[in-house]
FIKOLZA-1660 file (N, C-alpha, C; in steps of 0.1 Angstrom, whole numbers, plus 5000, padded with zeros to 4 digits):
% residues 118
   i   px   py   pz ch aa at
   1 4531 5727 5167  A  M  N
   1 4528 5719 5153  A  M CA
   1 4538 5708 5151  A  M  C
   2 4533 5698 5144  A  S  N
   2 4545 5686 5142  A  S CA
   2 4551 5691 5129  A  S  C
   3 4563 5684 5131  A  K  N
   3 4570 5687 5119  A  K CA
   3 4568 5679 5108  A  K  C
   4 4570 5685 5097  A  P  N
   4 4565 5676 5084  A  P CA
   4 4576 5662 5083  A  P  C
   5 4569 5651 5081  A  Q  N
   5 4578 5639 5078  A  Q CA
   5 4583 5638 5064  A  Q  C
   6 4597 5634 5064  A  R  N
   6 4603 5633 5051  A  R CA
   6 4594 5624 5042  A  R  C
   7 4597 5626 5030  A  K  N
   7 4592 5617 5019  A  K CA
   7 4593 5601 5021  A  K  C
   8 4607 5597 5025  A  S  N
   8 4612 5582 5025  A  S CA
   8 4605 5579 5036  A  S  C
   9 4601 5587 5048  A  Q  N
   9 4597 5580 5060  A  Q CA
   9 4583 5576 5057  A  Q  C
  10 4576 5584 5051  A  R  N
  10 4561 5585 5048  A  R CA
  10 4559 5575 5037  A  R  C
  11 4568 5572 5029  A  Q  N
  11 4564 5561 5018  A  Q CA
  11 4564 5547 5023  A  Q  C
  12 4553 5540 5019  A  A  N
  12 4551 5526 5025  A  A CA
  12 4558 5515 5016  A  A  C
  13 4562 5507 5023  A  V  N
  13 4570 5496 5012  A  V CA
  13 4560 5487 5008  A  V  C
  14 4559 5483 4996  A  S  N
  14 4548 5471 4993  A  S CA
  14 4553 5458 4996  A  S  C
  15 4545 5450 4995  A  K  N
  15 4547 5432 4996  A  K CA
  15 4557 5430 4985  A  K  C
  16 4555 5435 4975  A  Q  N
  16 4563 5427 4963  A  Q CA
  16 4578 5434 4966  A  Q  C
  17 4578 5446 4969  A  E  N
  17 4594 5454 4973  A  E CA
  17 4598 5447 4983  A  E  C
  18 4593 5445 4994  A  L  N
  18 4597 5438 5005  A  L CA
  18 4601 5424 5001  A  L  C
  19 4594 5418 4994  A  G  N
  19 4599 5404 4991  A  G CA
  19 4612 5403 4982  A  G  C
  20 4613 5414 4975  A  E  N
  20 4624 5416 4965  A  E CA
  20 4636 5420 4974  A  E  C
  21 4636 5428 4983  A  L  N
  21 4645 5431 4991  A  L CA
  21 4651 5418 5001  A  L  C
  22 4642 5411 5007  A  L  N
  22 4644 5396 5013  A  L CA
  22 4650 5389 5005  A  L  C
  23 4647 5386 4990  A  T  N
  23 4653 5378 4981  A  T CA
  23 4669 5384 4978  A  T  C
  24 4669 5398 4978  A  Q  N
  24 4684 5400 4976  A  Q CA
  24 4690 5398 4990  A  Q  C
  25 4685 5401 5000  A  Q  N
  25 4694 5396 5013  A  Q CA
  25 4696 5382 5014  A  Q  C
  26 4686 5375 5010  A  T  N
  26 4688 5359 5011  A  T CA
  26 4699 5356 5003  A  T  C
  27 4699 5361 4990  A  S  N
  27 4709 5357 4981  A  S CA
  27 4723 5361 4987  A  S  C
  28 4725 5373 4991  A  V  N
  28 4739 5376 4997  A  V CA
  28 4743 5367 5008  A  V  C
  29 4734 5364 5014  A  I  N
  29 4734 5356 5029  A  I CA
  29 4741 5342 5023  A  I  C
  30 4733 5335 5014  A  L  N
  30 4735 5322 5008  A  L CA
  30 4749 5323 5001  A  L  C
  31 4754 5335 4992  A  Q  N
  31 4767 5334 4988  A  Q CA
  31 4776 5334 4998  A  Q  C
  32 4774 5344 5009  A  A  N
  32 4786 5343 5020  A  A CA
  32 4787 5328 5026  A  A  C
  33 4774 5321 5028  A  V  N
  33 4777 5308 5033  A  V CA
  33 4784 5298 5025  A  V  C
  34 4781 5301 5011  A  D  N
  34 4788 5292 5000  A  D CA
  34 4802 5295 5002  A  D  C
  35 4807 5306 5001  A  E  N
  35 4821 5309 5001  A  E CA
  35 4829 5304 5015  A  E  C
  36 4822 5305 5026  A  G  N
  36 4827 5301 5038  A  G CA
  36 4827 5284 5036  A  G  C
  37 4816 5278 5032  A  F  N
  37 4818 5262 5028  A  F CA
  37 4831 5261 5018  A  F  C
  38 4831 5269 5010  A  A  N
  38 4844 5263 5000  A  A CA
  38 4854 5266 5006  A  A  C
  39 4857 5276 5014  A  A  N
  39 4869 5279 5022  A  A CA
  39 4872 5267 5031  A  A  C
  40 4860 5263 5038  A  Q  N
  40 4864 5249 5048  A  Q CA
  40 4869 5238 5040  A  Q  C
  41 4860 5235 5027  A  D  N
  41 4863 5226 5021  A  D CA
  41 4877 5225 5013  A  D  C
  42 4883 5238 5011  A  K  N
  42 4894 5238 5006  A  K CA
  42 4906 5233 5019  A  K  C
  43 4902 5240 5029  A  R  N
  43 4913 5236 5042  A  R CA
  43 4912 5221 5045  A  R  C
  44 4898 5215 5044  A  I  N
  44 4899 5198 5047  A  I CA
  44 4906 5194 5037  A  I  C
  45 4904 5195 5025  A  E  N
  45 4913 5191 5014  A  E CA
  45 4927 5190 5014  A  E  C
  46 4931 5201 5020  A  E  N
  46 4945 5204 5022  A  E CA
  46 4949 5194 5035  A  E  C
  47 4942 5194 5045  A  R  N
  47 4945 5184 5056  A  R CA
  47 4946 5169 5050  A  R  C
  48 4937 5167 5043  A  F  N
  48 4937 5153 5037  A  F CA
  48 4948 5149 5028  A  F  C
  49 4953 5159 5020  A  V  N
  49 4964 5159 5012  A  V CA
  49 4978 5157 5021  A  V  C
  50 4977 5164 5032  A  V  N
  50 4990 5163 5043  A  V CA
  50 4990 5150 5048  A  V  C
  51 4977 5146 5052  A  Q  N
  51 4977 5134 5059  A  Q CA
  51 4981 5120 5050  A  Q  C
  52 4975 5121 5038  A  N  N
  52 4979 5111 5029  A  N CA
  52 4993 5109 5025  A  N  C
  53 4998 5122 5025  A  I  N
  53 5013 5121 5022  A  I CA
  53 5021 5114 5034  A  I  C
  54 5017 5119 5047  A  A  N
  54 5022 5113 5058  A  A CA
  54 5019 5098 5060  A  A  C
  55 5009 5094 5055  A  L  N
  55 5004 5079 5056  A  L CA
  55 5012 5070 5045  A  L  C
  56 5013 5077 5034  A  S  N
  56 5021 5072 5023  A  S CA
  56 5037 5070 5027  A  S  C
  57 5042 5080 5035  A  G  N
  57 5054 5079 5037  A  G CA
  57 5057 5067 5046  A  G  C
  58 5048 5065 5059  A  A  N
  58 5049 5057 5069  A  A CA
  58 5048 5043 5063  A  A  C
  59 5037 5042 5053  A  M  N
  59 5035 5029 5046  A  M CA
  59 5049 5022 5038  A  M  C
  60 5055 5033 5032  A  D  N
  60 5065 5030 5024  A  D CA
  60 5077 5025 5031  A  D  C
  61 5079 5032 5046  A  K  N
  61 5089 5026 5053  A  K CA
  61 5087 5013 5060  A  K  C
  62 5075 5011 5063  A  R  N
  62 5071 4997 5068  A  R CA
  62 5071 4987 5057  A  R  C
  63 5068 4988 5044  A  L  N
  63 5070 4980 5033  A  L CA
  63 5084 4979 5029  A  L  C
  64 5094 4986 5032  A  A  N
  64 5105 4986 5029  A  A CA
  64 5113 4977 5040  A  A  C
  65 5109 4977 5053  A  K  N
  65 5113 4970 5064  A  K CA
  65 5109 4954 5060  A  K  C
  66 5096 4952 5057  A  L  N
  66 5090 4939 5055  A  L CA
  66 5098 4935 5044  A  L  C
  67 5101 4942 5034  A  E  N
  67 5107 4937 5020  A  E CA
  67 5122 4932 5025  A  E  C
  68 5128 4941 5033  A  E  N
  68 5141 4937 5039  A  E CA
  68 5143 4923 5047  A  E  C
  69 5133 4922 5055  A  L  N
  69 5130 4910 5063  A  L CA
  69 5128 4899 5056  A  L  C
  70 5120 4902 5045  A  F  N
  70 5114 4890 5035  A  F CA
  70 5128 4884 5028  A  F  C
  71 5136 4894 5022  A  M  N
  71 5148 4890 5015  A  M CA
  71 5157 4883 5025  A  M  C
  72 5158 4889 5038  A  Q  N
  72 5168 4880 5046  A  Q CA
  72 5166 4865 5048  A  Q  C
  73 5151 4865 5050  A  K  N
  73 5146 4850 5050  A  K CA
  73 5147 4841 5037  A  K  C
  74 5147 4848 5028  A  L  N
  74 5147 4842 5015  A  L CA
  74 5161 4839 5012  A  L  C
  75 5171 4846 5016  A  N  N
  75 5186 4843 5014  A  N CA
  75 5188 4831 5024  A  N  C
  76 5182 4830 5033  A  G  N
  76 5187 4819 5043  A  G CA
  76 5182 4807 5040  A  G  C
  77 5168 4808 5034  A  L  N
  77 5165 4795 5027  A  L CA
  77 5171 4789 5015  A  L  C
  78 5176 4801 5008  A  T  N
  78 5181 4798 4995  A  T CA
  78 5195 4789 4999  A  T  C
  79 5203 4797 5007  A  T  N
  79 5216 4790 5014  A  T CA
  79 5213 4776 5018  A  T  C
  80 5203 4775 5026  A  T  N
  80 5199 4761 5033  A  T CA
  80 5198 4751 5020  A  T  C
  81 5188 4756 5013  A  L  N
  81 5185 4746 5000  A  L CA
  81 5199 4744 4991  A  L  C
  82 5208 4752 4989  A  E  N
  82 5219 4750 4981  A  E CA
  82 5227 4739 4988  A  E  C
  83 5228 4740 5001  A  K  N
  83 5237 4733 5009  A  K CA
  83 5233 4720 5007  A  K  C
  84 5219 4716 5010  A  F  N
  84 5212 4703 5008  A  F CA
  84 5212 4699 4995  A  F  C
  85 5212 4706 4984  A  L  N
  85 5212 4699 4972  A  L CA
  85 5227 4696 4970  A  L  C
  86 5237 4702 4973  A  Q  N
  86 5250 4700 4973  A  Q CA
  86 5253 4686 4980  A  Q  C
  87 5249 4685 4992  A  R  N
  87 5250 4671 4999  A  R CA
  87 5241 4660 4992  A  R  C
  88 5231 4662 4986  A  M  N
  88 5226 4650 4975  A  M CA
  88 5233 4648 4965  A  M  C
  89 5239 4660 4958  A  T  N
  89 5250 4656 4950  A  T CA
  89 5259 4649 4951  A  T  C
  90 5266 4651 4963  A  D  N
  90 5278 4645 4969  A  D CA
  90 5273 4629 4973  A  D  C
  91 5261 4627 4978  A  I  N
  91 5258 4615 4981  A  I CA
  91 5258 4606 4968  A  I  C
  92 5248 4610 4957  A  E  N
  92 5247 4606 4944  A  E CA
  92 5259 4600 4940  A  E  C
  93 5270 4609 4937  A  Q  N
  93 5285 4609 4933  A  Q CA
  93 5291 4596 4940  A  Q  C
  94 5289 4596 4954  A  E  N
  94 5294 4588 4962  A  E CA
  94 5288 4574 4959  A  E  C
  95 5274 4573 4957  A  F  N
  95 5266 4562 4956  A  F CA
  95 5271 4555 4940  A  F  C
  96 5273 4565 4930  A  T  N
  96 5278 4559 4916  A  T CA
  96 5293 4553 4920  A  T  C
  97 5301 4559 4927  A  F  N
  97 5314 4554 4928  A  F CA
  97 5314 4539 4935  A  F  C
  98 5305 4540 4946  A  M  N
  98 5304 4527 4952  A  M CA
  98 5297 4515 4944  A  M  C
  99 5288 4518 4935  A  K  N
  99 5284 4510 4924  A  K CA
  99 5293 4504 4917  A  K  C
 100 5302 4513 4912  A  H  N
 100 5313 4507 4903  A  H CA
 100 5323 4500 4911  A  H  C
 101 5325 4503 4922  A  D  N
 101 5335 4495 4932  A  D CA
 101 5330 4482 4932  A  D  C
 102 5315 4480 4936  A  V  N
 102 5310 4467 4938  A  V CA
 102 5309 4462 4925  A  V  C
 103 5307 4466 4914  A  K  N
 103 5309 4458 4901  A  K CA
 103 5323 4451 4898  A  K  C
 104 5332 4461 4903  A  R  N
 104 5346 4456 4900  A  R CA
 104 5349 4443 4910  A  R  C
 105 5346 4446 4922  A  I  N
 105 5346 4434 4934  A  I CA
 105 5338 4421 4929  A  I  C
 106 5327 4422 4923  A  K  N
 106 5319 4412 4915  A  K CA
 106 5328 4405 4906  A  K  C
 107 5333 4413 4898  A  A  N
 107 5341 4409 4885  A  A CA
 107 5353 4400 4894  A  A  C
 108 5363 4406 4902  A  V  N
 108 5371 4401 4906  A  V CA
 108 5369 4386 4913  A  V  C
 109 5359 4388 4921  A  L  N
 109 5354 4373 4927  A  L CA
 109 5351 4365 4916  A  L  C
 110 5343 4367 4906  A  R  N
 110 5339 4359 4895  A  R CA
 110 5353 4352 4889  A  R  C
 111 5360 4363 4886  A  E  N
 111 5374 4358 4880  A  E CA
 111 5385 4349 4889  A  E  C
 112 5384 4354 4900  A  K  N
 112 5395 4346 4908  A  K CA
 112 5387 4336 4916  A  K  C
 113 5377 4339 4920  A  L  N
 113 5372 4329 4929  A  L CA
 113 5360 4320 4919  A  L  C
 114 5356 4323 4910  A  G  N
 114 5347 4315 4902  A  G CA
 114 5333 4318 4912  A  G  C
 115 5331 4327 4918  A  V  N
 115 5319 4328 4926  A  V CA
 115 5310 4340 4918  A  V  C
 116 5295 4338 4913  A  A  N
 116 5291 4347 4909  A  A CA
 116 5280 4354 4920  A  A  C
 117 5282 4365 4922  A  I  N
 117 5271 4374 4932  A  I CA
 117 5262 4380 4924  A  I  C
 118 5248 4378 4926  A  D  N
 118 5241 4389 4918  A  D CA
 118 5229 4392 4927  A  D  C
% end
């Protein structure tokens, strides 16, 4: 004689119940996948932050180097320009003195020799 089957084994699952069970299972799976993606997104974001900090530091160092080089070049140019302007000022002063000397020479020539030079 065969053993009597348990009630749970004998019960058939309806399509609606099966659909509900599959929906619940799918929901659990989707939630686990979403949590996995969220964790992965967090790790990627942390790596981007670290990478951005490293890049910013490297760029700051490079910009500081470029700024220092620019300032050296600018200081050299300023020094050259100051020397040039000083030479121009000296030449202008010398020219003014020479003009004054030529006027005095002309006056002496006119007064002593009676010769007018214009």
